[in-house]
C-alpha positions as CSV (number, residue, x, y, z in Angstrom):
1,X,-14.2,27.7,1.1
2,X,-13.2,25.0,-1.5
3,X,-9.8,23.9,0.1
4,X,-7.0,22.0,-2.2
5,X,-5.4,19.0,-2.2
6,X,-2.6,19.7,-0.7
7,X,-3.7,21.9,1.9
8,X,-6.4,18.5,3.1
9,X,-3.3,16.6,3.0
10,X,-1.3,19.3,5.0
11,X,-3.9,18.6,7.5
12,X,-3.1,14.4,7.1
13,X,0.3,15.2,7.6
14,X,0.0,17.5,11.1
15,X,-3.0,15.4,12.6
16,X,-0.3,12.2,11.9
17,X,2.0,13.8,13.8
18,X,0.4,14.5,16.9
19,X,-1.1,11.3,16.7
20,X,2.5,9.6,16.3
21,X,3.3,11.6,19.1
22,X,-0.1,10.2,21.7
23,X,1.0,7.0,20.4
24,X,4.5,7.4,22.1
25,X,3.0,9.2,24.9
26,X,5.2,11.9,24.1
27,X,4.6,15.4,25.8
28,X,2.3,17.8,22.4
29,X,3.6,20.9,22.0
30,X,4.9,23.0,18.9
31,X,8.6,21.4,19.8
32,X,7.4,18.4,19.7
33,X,4.8,18.6,16.8
34,X,7.9,19.9,14.7
35,X,10.4,17.5,15.6
36,X,8.1,15.1,14.4
37,X,7.3,16.4,11.7
38,X,10.9,16.8,10.5
39,X,11.7,12.8,11.1
40,X,8.2,12.1,9.4
41,X,10.0,14.3,6.4
42,X,13.3,12.5,6.7
43,X,12.2,9.4,6.1
44,X,9.0,10.2,3.6
45,X,9.3,9.1,0.4
46,X,5.8,10.1,-1.4
47,X,6.4,13.6,-2.8
48,X,3.4,15.1,-2.2
49,X,3.6,14.5,1.3
50,X,7.0,15.9,1.7
51,X,5.6,19.2,0.3
52,X,2.4,18.8,2.8
53,X,4.8,18.3,6.0
54,X,6.7,21.3,4.6
55,X,4.0,23.8,4.1
56,X,2.6,22.3,7.7
57,X,6.5,23.2,8.9
58,X,5.8,26.6,7.8
59,X,2.3,27.2,9.0
60,X,3.4,26.4,12.6
61,X,6.6,28.8,12.1
62,X,4.0,31.6,11.1
63,X,1.6,30.5,13.9
64,X,4.0,29.6,16.5
65,X,6.6,32.3,16.1
66,X,8.1,34.2,19.2
67,X,6.6,37.6,20.1
68,X,8.8,40.5,19.1
69,X,10.3,41.6,22.4
70,X,10.0,45.2,23.2
């Protein structure tokens, strides 16, 4: 499958967020990765990386949304 440059960059920024958490010895979980991505976007000057971070956050929202309560 051929991925776009933005999709590759999205994977990179997601990896960067996890590495930052590993380096700070913070427990890695959905909420901490989301928080790290939000912190990254707040200081990211590059528009393309900002879009990639938004895509990573959207993918996490889609994949890790709470299960419906019956």
